[in-house]
C-alpha positions in Angstrom: -1.0 -4.6 9.1 1.9 -2.7 7.5 2.7 -2.8 3.7 6.2 -2.2 2.5 7.3 -1.7 -1.1 11.0 -2.6 -1.6 11.7 -2.1 2.2 10.0 1.3 2.3 6.9 1.8 4.3 3.9 2.2 1.9 0.7 2.0 3.9 -1.0 0.8 7.1 -4.1 -1.4 6.5 -7.0 -1.8 8.9 -10.3 -3.6 8.8 -12.7 -3.6 11.7 -15.8 -5.1 10.2 -16.8 -8.7 11.1 -17.9 -11.1 8.3 -18.4 -14.8 7.7 -16.3 -16.8 5.3 -17.6 -20.1 4.2 -15.2 -23.0 4.5 -13.2 -24.0 1.4 -14.4 -20.8 -0.4 -12.6 -18.0 -2.2 -13.1 -14.6 -0.6 -12.0 -11.0 -0.6 -11.7 -8.7 2.3 -12.5 -5.0 2.1 -10.1 -2.7 4.0 -9.0 0.8 4.5 -5.5 1.9 3.9 -3.7 5.0 5.3 -0.6 6.5 3.6 2.0 8.8 5.2 3.5 11.0 2.4 6.9 11.2 4.2 7.1 7.4 4.1 6.1 7.2 0.5 8.6 9.9 -0.5 11.6 8.1 1.2 11.7 5.4 -1.5 10.0 7.2 -4.3 12.9 7.7 -6.7 14.2 4.1 -6.3 10.7 2.7 -6.8 10.0 5.0 -9.7 13.2 3.9 -11.4 12.3 0.3 -10.9 8.9 0.8 -12.4 10.3 2.7 -15.5 12.9 0.0 -16.1 10.4 -2.8 -15.7 12.0 -4.4 -12.7 10.0 -6.3 -10.2 9.2 -4.7 -6.9 8.9 -6.6 -3.6 5.7 -6.1 -1.7 5.8 -7.2 2.0 2.7 -7.5 4.2 3.3 -7.9 7.9 1.1 -7.8 10.9 -1.7 -9.8 12.5 -5.2 -11.1 11.6 -7.8 -12.1 14.3 -9.9 -15.1 13.4 -12.9 -16.3 15.4 -14.8 -19.5 15.3 -17.3 -21.1 17.7 -16.5 -18.4 20.3 -12.7 -18.9 20.2 -10.5 -16.0 18.9 -7.0 -16.5 17.7 -4.4 -14.0 16.4 -2.6 -15.2 13.3 0.7 -13.6 12.3 1.1 -12.5 8.7 4.5 -12.2 7.0 3.8 -12.4 3.2 6.1 -11.4 0.4 5.2 -11.0 -3.3 7.1 -9.7 -6.3 5.1 -7.5 -8.6 5.8 -5.8 -11.9 4.0 -2.5 -12.4 
Protein backbone atom coordinates (compact mmCIF):
# COMPACT_ATOMS: atom_id res chain seq x y z
CA UNK A 1 0.00 0.00 0.00
CA UNK A 2 1.28 3.48 -0.82
CA UNK A 3 0.88 6.51 1.44
CA UNK A 4 0.86 10.02 -0.01
CA UNK A 5 0.99 13.33 1.86
CA UNK A 6 -0.50 16.18 -0.21
CA UNK A 7 0.15 14.26 -3.45
CA UNK A 8 3.80 13.48 -2.59
CA UNK A 9 4.82 9.88 -1.97
CA UNK A 10 5.51 9.42 1.74
CA UNK A 11 5.84 5.68 2.42
CA UNK A 12 5.15 2.13 1.31
CA UNK A 13 3.37 -0.05 3.88
CA UNK A 14 3.58 -3.82 4.01
CA UNK A 15 2.21 -6.45 6.38
CA UNK A 16 2.73 -10.16 5.80
CA UNK A 17 1.54 -11.60 9.11
CA UNK A 18 -1.77 -13.49 9.24
CA UNK A 19 -4.15 -12.83 12.11
CA UNK A 20 -7.78 -13.33 13.05
CA UNK A 21 -10.27 -10.49 13.46
CA UNK A 22 -13.46 -11.21 15.38
CA UNK A 23 -16.62 -10.08 13.58
CA UNK A 24 -18.04 -6.69 14.59
CA UNK A 25 -14.91 -5.88 16.59
CA UNK A 26 -12.49 -2.98 16.65
CA UNK A 27 -8.96 -3.92 15.67
CA UNK A 28 -5.56 -2.55 14.80
CA UNK A 29 -3.07 -3.93 12.32
CA UNK A 30 0.69 -3.81 12.91
CA UNK A 31 2.68 -2.97 9.78
CA UNK A 32 6.12 -2.02 8.53
CA UNK A 33 6.66 1.17 6.54
CA UNK A 34 9.56 2.01 4.26
CA UNK A 35 10.46 5.58 3.38
CA UNK A 36 12.48 6.81 0.39
CA UNK A 37 14.27 10.03 1.33
CA UNK A 38 14.14 11.40 -2.22
CA UNK A 39 10.34 11.04 -2.24
CA UNK A 40 10.01 12.74 1.16
CA UNK A 41 12.27 15.61 0.11
CA UNK A 42 10.21 16.38 -3.02
CA UNK A 43 7.28 17.82 -1.07
CA UNK A 44 9.18 18.72 2.11
CA UNK A 45 9.04 22.52 1.89
CA UNK A 46 5.36 22.64 0.91
CA UNK A 47 4.42 20.21 3.69
CA UNK A 48 6.59 22.02 6.26
CA UNK A 49 4.95 25.33 5.36
CA UNK A 50 1.50 23.76 5.74
CA UNK A 51 2.42 22.35 9.16
CA UNK A 52 3.84 25.68 10.39
CA UNK A 53 0.82 27.66 9.20
CA UNK A 54 -1.63 25.15 10.71
CA UNK A 55 -3.16 24.06 7.41
CA UNK A 56 -4.66 20.61 7.06
CA UNK A 57 -2.68 18.07 5.08
CA UNK A 58 -4.25 15.40 2.89
CA UNK A 59 -3.19 11.81 3.57
CA UNK A 60 -4.01 9.32 0.83
CA UNK A 61 -3.74 5.55 1.30
CA UNK A 62 -3.96 3.49 -1.88
CA UNK A 63 -3.35 -0.17 -2.61
CA UNK A 64 -4.87 -3.56 -1.86
CA UNK A 65 -5.70 -5.73 1.15
CA UNK A 66 -6.12 -9.51 0.94
CA UNK A 67 -8.90 -10.94 3.10
CA UNK A 68 -9.49 -14.66 3.66
CA UNK A 69 -12.43 -16.44 5.23
CA UNK A 70 -13.47 -20.07 5.12
CA UNK A 71 -10.73 -20.83 2.58
CA UNK A 72 -11.72 -18.08 0.14
CA UNK A 73 -9.33 -15.18 -0.50
CA UNK A 74 -10.40 -11.85 -1.93
CA UNK A 75 -8.34 -8.79 -2.80
CA UNK A 76 -10.00 -5.55 -1.71
CA UNK A 77 -8.89 -2.23 -3.22
CA UNK A 78 -8.13 0.62 -0.80
CA UNK A 79 -8.43 4.27 -1.80
CA UNK A 80 -8.80 6.27 1.42
CA UNK A 81 -8.33 10.00 1.97
CA UNK A 82 -8.11 11.82 5.29
CA UNK A 83 -7.27 15.40 6.16
CA UNK A 84 -5.02 15.78 9.20
CA UNK A 85 -3.69 18.77 11.09
CA UNK A 86 -0.19 18.27 12.48
